[in-house]
C-alpha positions as CSV (number, residue, x, y, z in Angstrom):
1,X,103.8,155.8,158.3
2,X,105.3,157.0,155.1
3,X,108.3,155.2,154.0
4,X,109.8,155.6,150.5
5,X,112.6,153.1,151.1
6,X,113.1,150.5,148.5
7,X,114.9,147.4,149.6
8,X,116.9,147.2,146.4
9,X,118.1,149.1,143.3
10,X,116.5,146.3,141.4
11,X,113.0,146.9,143.0
12,X,113.5,150.8,142.6
13,X,113.8,150.5,138.8
14,X,111.6,147.6,138.1
15,X,108.8,149.6,136.3
16,X,110.9,151.6,134.0
17,X,109.5,150.7,130.9
18,X,110.8,150.4,127.2
19,X,110.5,153.8,125.6
20,X,110.9,155.9,128.8
21,X,112.6,159.2,129.2
22,X,115.0,159.0,132.0
23,X,117.0,161.7,133.6
24,X,120.4,161.1,135.2
25,X,121.9,163.5,137.4
26,X,125.7,164.2,137.6
27,X,128.3,166.5,136.2
28,X,130.9,164.0,135.0
29,X,130.9,161.7,137.8
30,X,129.8,163.8,140.6
31,X,126.4,163.0,141.6
32,X,126.0,160.2,139.0
33,X,123.7,157.6,140.2
34,X,125.7,154.5,139.1
35,X,124.1,151.9,141.2
36,X,120.7,152.9,139.7
37,X,122.0,152.7,136.3
38,X,123.6,149.4,136.9
39,X,120.2,148.1,138.1
40,X,118.6,149.5,135.0
41,X,121.1,147.7,132.9
42,X,120.3,144.6,134.6
43,X,116.5,145.1,134.4
44,X,116.6,145.4,130.6
45,X,114.5,148.4,129.6
46,X,115.4,149.6,126.0
47,X,114.7,152.2,123.5
48,X,115.2,154.7,126.2
49,X,115.7,158.5,125.9
50,X,118.4,159.7,128.5
51,X,118.6,163.4,129.7
52,X,122.0,164.1,131.1
53,X,124.7,166.7,131.4
54,X,127.0,164.6,129.3
55,X,127.1,161.4,127.2
56,X,128.9,159.0,129.6
57,X,132.4,158.5,130.8
58,X,134.5,155.3,130.2
59,X,132.9,152.1,130.3
60,X,130.6,152.4,133.4
61,X,127.4,154.0,134.3
62,X,125.7,155.7,131.4
63,X,128.5,154.6,129.0
64,X,127.7,150.9,129.9
65,X,124.0,151.5,129.1
66,X,124.8,152.9,125.8
67,X,127.2,150.1,125.0
68,X,124.4,147.7,125.7
69,X,122.2,149.4,123.0
70,X,119.5,150.4,125.3
71,X,119.4,154.0,124.6
72,X,117.8,155.4,121.4
73,X,118.6,159.1,122.1
74,X,120.6,161.2,124.3
75,X,119.7,164.9,125.2
76,X,122.8,166.5,126.8
77,X,125.0,169.6,126.6
78,X,128.4,167.9,126.7
79,X,128.6,164.7,124.4
80,X,132.3,164.6,123.7
81,X,135.1,164.3,126.0
82,X,138.4,162.5,126.1
83,X,136.7,159.2,127.6
84,X,133.3,159.3,125.9
85,X,134.3,156.6,123.4
86,X,131.2,154.6,123.6
87,X,128.9,157.4,122.6
88,X,131.4,158.7,120.0
89,X,131.4,155.2,118.4
90,X,127.5,154.9,118.4
91,X,126.9,158.4,117.2
92,X,129.4,158.1,114.2
93,X,127.8,154.9,113.2
94,X,124.3,156.4,113.1
95,X,123.2,154.0,115.9
96,X,122.0,156.8,118.3
97,X,120.3,160.2,118.2
98,X,121.6,163.2,119.8
99,X,119.9,166.3,120.9
100,X,122.5,168.9,121.8
101,X,121.3,171.7,124.2
102,X,123.4,174.5,125.6
103,X,124.1,173.8,129.2
104,X,122.2,176.7,130.7
105,X,119.3,176.0,128.3
106,X,119.3,172.3,129.5
107,X,119.2,173.3,133.2
108,X,116.3,175.8,132.5
109,X,114.3,173.4,130.4
110,X,114.5,170.9,133.3
111,X,113.9,173.5,136.0
112,X,110.9,174.9,134.0
113,X,109.4,171.4,133.9
114,X,109.6,171.2,137.6
115,X,108.0,174.7,138.1
116,X,105.2,174.2,135.7
117,X,106.5,176.5,133.0
118,X,105.7,175.2,129.6
119,X,108.3,177.1,127.6
120,X,110.5,180.3,127.8
121,X,112.5,182.7,125.6
122,X,116.2,182.8,125.9
123,X,118.9,184.5,123.7
124,X,121.1,181.4,124.0
125,X,121.5,179.6,120.7
126,X,119.6,182.4,118.6
127,X,121.1,182.5,115.1
128,X,122.6,179.2,115.3
129,X,121.7,175.6,114.1
130,X,120.4,174.9,117.4
131,X,117.4,177.4,116.8
132,X,116.5,176.0,113.6
133,X,112.7,175.2,113.5
134,X,112.0,176.9,116.7
135,X,109.9,180.1,117.3
136,X,111.9,183.3,117.4
137,X,111.0,186.8,118.6
138,X,112.7,190.2,119.4
139,X,111.8,191.2,123.0
140,X,113.2,194.5,124.5
141,X,115.5,194.6,121.5
142,X,117.0,191.1,122.0
143,X,116.7,188.3,119.7
144,X,115.4,185.1,121.4
145,X,114.4,181.7,120.7
146,X,111.5,179.6,122.3
147,X,112.6,176.6,124.4
148,X,110.2,174.1,125.8
149,X,110.3,172.5,129.2
150,X,111.9,169.1,129.4
151,X,109.9,166.6,131.5
152,X,110.9,162.8,132.1
153,X,109.2,159.7,133.2
154,X,111.8,158.9,135.8
155,X,114.8,160.8,137.3
156,X,117.7,158.9,138.9
157,X,119.7,161.1,141.3
158,X,122.7,160.6,143.5
159,X,122.8,162.1,146.9
160,X,124.6,161.4,150.3
161,X,121.8,161.4,152.8
162,X,118.0,160.8,153.0
163,X,115.4,160.1,155.4
164,X,112.4,157.7,154.9
165,X,110.3,160.6,153.7
166,X,112.7,161.1,150.7
167,X,114.3,164.4,151.9
168,X,117.8,164.6,150.2
169,X,121.0,166.1,151.3
170,X,123.8,166.2,148.6
171,X,127.6,166.1,149.0
172,X,129.0,169.5,147.6
173,X,129.1,169.6,143.8
174,X,127.3,166.2,143.6
175,X,124.2,168.6,144.0
176,X,124.4,169.6,140.5
177,X,121.4,168.6,138.3
178,X,119.8,166.3,141.0
179,X,117.5,168.9,142.5
180,X,116.1,170.1,139.4
181,X,115.6,166.7,137.9
182,X,113.7,165.4,140.9
183,X,111.1,168.2,140.3
184,X,110.7,167.5,136.7
185,X,109.9,163.7,136.5
186,X,106.9,161.6,137.2
187,X,109.0,159.3,139.5
188,X,112.2,160.2,141.0
189,X,114.4,157.5,142.4
190,X,117.4,158.5,144.8
191,X,120.4,156.5,145.5
192,X,122.1,157.5,148.7
193,X,125.1,156.5,151.0
194,X,122.9,156.6,154.0
195,X,119.2,156.7,155.2
196,X,119.0,158.6,158.8
197,X,116.0,158.7,161.2
198,X,113.4,161.3,160.8
199,X,114.7,164.3,162.4
200,X,118.3,163.4,161.5
201,X,118.6,165.8,158.7
202,X,119.4,169.5,159.3
203,X,116.3,171.3,157.5
204,X,118.7,174.0,156.4
205,X,120.7,171.5,154.5
206,X,117.9,169.6,152.6
207,X,118.2,170.7,149.0
208,X,115.4,168.2,147.6
209,X,112.3,168.0,149.6
210,X,110.7,164.7,149.9
211,X,107.8,165.7,148.0
212,X,109.7,165.4,145.0
213,X,111.1,161.9,145.7
214,X,109.1,158.7,145.5
215,X,111.8,156.2,146.1
216,X,115.1,155.9,148.1
217,X,117.7,153.2,148.0
218,X,120.5,153.1,150.5
219,X,123.6,152.0,148.8
220,X,126.2,152.3,151.7
221,X,129.3,154.5,152.0
222,X,131.4,154.4,149.0
223,X,135.1,153.3,149.4
224,X,136.4,156.6,148.4
225,X,134.5,158.5,151.2
226,X,134.8,158.2,154.9
227,X,132.4,160.3,156.9
228,X,132.1,162.4,153.8
229,X,135.8,163.1,153.5
230,X,137.9,162.0,150.5
231,X,140.1,159.0,151.2
232,X,143.6,159.8,150.5
233,X,144.7,158.5,147.0
234,X,141.2,158.1,145.9
235,X,140.8,158.5,141.9
236,X,138.2,160.1,139.6
237,X,135.4,158.3,141.3
238,X,136.0,160.6,144.3
239,X,134.2,163.3,142.6
240,X,131.0,161.4,143.1
């Protein structure tokens, strides 16, 4: 009987090693796997490369991992925002590396890794500093730059429901980067609100098939959600 359920977030992230590349789903806070990141913070792996849409918000989640000096490099498309003070400070002091990637290129590089495509040409970034040192061509009259697929050792994704086979259902925009990251990593770990019995998920709503998921951790319904509906007065965390 296949079961990918891990008893705790600590056990799920126990084998993340120093120097690992870890993808984190989320667009801002929506779909951000905060419980898994907190477990990784406790676990102690360091010298990490993080692939994420942004470089952390406030003082929790990815920002807490950065503040603990566990991250050597961030690959992202949106490093600066009003509450990214942790990353800002580290970058300005030269204590962290940044690979800035246009958002569409970031998504496609991750998707390409999951689809077995080693590299692709895109016009995005051509003629800018982002294309320096990269192969360029003119194809059908358009100037394009070669971008390589982006793999990871681990992907942490946040979803709402799973079954024990690892099939995942997301809540609305929390779906964002999770599906493509799940297919681009050697090991995908999902934090979910609820694990349902086999047959409890509508197949039409399964966005990430279980073949892409190795571990599932149930964290319980979040305080700002009740039966999938936002609790009145919930704050920014309600976007998750």
